[in-house]
C-alpha positions as CSV (number, residue, x, y, z in Angstrom):
1,M,-58.7,-15.3,-70.8
2,N,-60.1,-16.6,-67.5
3,A,-61.7,-19.5,-69.4
4,L,-58.5,-21.2,-70.5
5,W,-59.7,-24.7,-69.6
6,R,-62.8,-26.7,-69.9
7,S,-63.9,-30.0,-68.3
8,N,-65.7,-32.7,-70.2
9,Q,-66.5,-36.1,-68.7
10,G,-63.9,-35.6,-66.0
11,K,-61.1,-34.6,-68.4
12,V,-59.6,-31.1,-68.5
13,H,-58.7,-29.6,-71.9
14,R,-58.1,-26.2,-73.5
15,S,-61.2,-24.2,-74.3
16,D,-61.9,-23.7,-78.0
17,R,-61.4,-19.9,-77.6
18,Y,-58.0,-20.5,-75.9
19,S,-56.9,-23.0,-78.5
20,Q,-57.9,-20.5,-81.3
21,W,-56.0,-17.7,-79.5
22,R,-52.9,-19.9,-79.2
23,E,-53.0,-20.7,-82.9
24,D,-53.6,-17.1,-84.0
25,A,-50.9,-15.7,-81.6
26,G,-48.5,-18.4,-82.7
27,W,-48.8,-17.5,-86.3
28,K,-48.1,-13.9,-85.5
29,K,-45.1,-14.9,-83.5
30,A,-43.9,-17.0,-86.4
31,Q,-43.5,-13.8,-88.4
32,R,-40.8,-12.7,-85.9
33,P,-38.8,-15.7,-84.9
34,G,-36.5,-15.5,-81.9
35,H,-35.3,-17.6,-79.0
36,V,-34.1,-16.8,-75.5
37,D,-31.6,-19.2,-74.1
38,G,-31.0,-17.7,-70.6
39,Q,-32.9,-16.0,-67.9
40,C,-35.3,-13.2,-69.0
41,E,-37.9,-10.7,-67.8
42,V,-41.4,-10.6,-69.3
43,V,-43.6,-7.6,-69.4
44,I,-47.2,-8.1,-70.7
45,S,-49.5,-5.2,-71.7
46,A,-53.0,-6.4,-72.4
47,G,-56.0,-4.7,-73.8
48,K,-59.1,-5.0,-71.5
49,P,-62.0,-6.4,-73.6
50,D,-64.7,-4.6,-71.6
51,E,-65.6,-3.0,-68.3
52,R,-66.5,-6.2,-66.5
53,C,-64.3,-7.2,-63.6
54,R,-61.3,-9.1,-65.1
55,E,-58.4,-10.8,-63.4
56,I,-55.0,-9.9,-64.9
57,N,-53.4,-13.0,-63.3
58,A,-54.9,-15.4,-66.0
59,I,-53.0,-13.7,-68.8
60,P,-49.4,-14.5,-67.9
61,K,-50.1,-18.3,-67.9
62,A,-51.4,-18.2,-71.4
63,V,-48.6,-16.0,-72.7
64,L,-45.8,-18.1,-71.1
65,D,-47.4,-21.3,-72.4
66,L,-47.5,-19.8,-75.9
67,L,-43.8,-18.6,-75.7
68,Q,-42.8,-22.1,-74.7
69,A,-45.0,-23.8,-77.4
70,C,-43.4,-21.5,-80.0
71,S,-39.9,-22.3,-78.7
72,V,-39.2,-18.7,-77.7
73,L,-38.5,-20.1,-74.2
74,N,-37.2,-23.5,-73.4
75,D,-39.2,-23.4,-70.1
76,D,-41.0,-20.7,-68.2
77,S,-38.6,-21.3,-65.3
78,Q,-36.3,-19.0,-67.3
79,V,-38.5,-16.0,-66.4
80,T,-37.0,-14.2,-63.4
81,S,-39.4,-11.3,-63.4
82,L,-43.0,-11.0,-64.6
83,M,-45.2,-8.0,-64.9
84,A,-48.7,-7.9,-66.4
85,K,-50.9,-4.8,-66.7
86,W,-54.0,-3.5,-68.4
87,D,-53.1,-1.0,-71.1
88,N,-55.8,1.2,-72.8
89,T,-53.5,1.7,-75.8
90,V,-53.5,-2.1,-76.6
91,A,-56.4,-3.4,-78.7
92,P,-58.4,-6.1,-76.8
93,V,-58.6,-9.6,-78.1
94,A,-62.1,-10.4,-79.3
């Protein structure tokens, strides 16, 4: 998840892996529609893909962008509290 963006000829764009994750996660979200109109708190439990050093701070950006793209949130400014943690009970994303 740290490689969300790529640069090509001076232009920044989503990496192929990030774009695929957004599409896959968006389809899964579409199976459970919902919308939050007001303020909310977000808790993210993520599966760590391996034992390499990983930064948890890249995950919330991707998740909040997806929630906004799928119209769950109008804007990520609705989030008043945010927690992200590694969770061994969650399967890692390949």
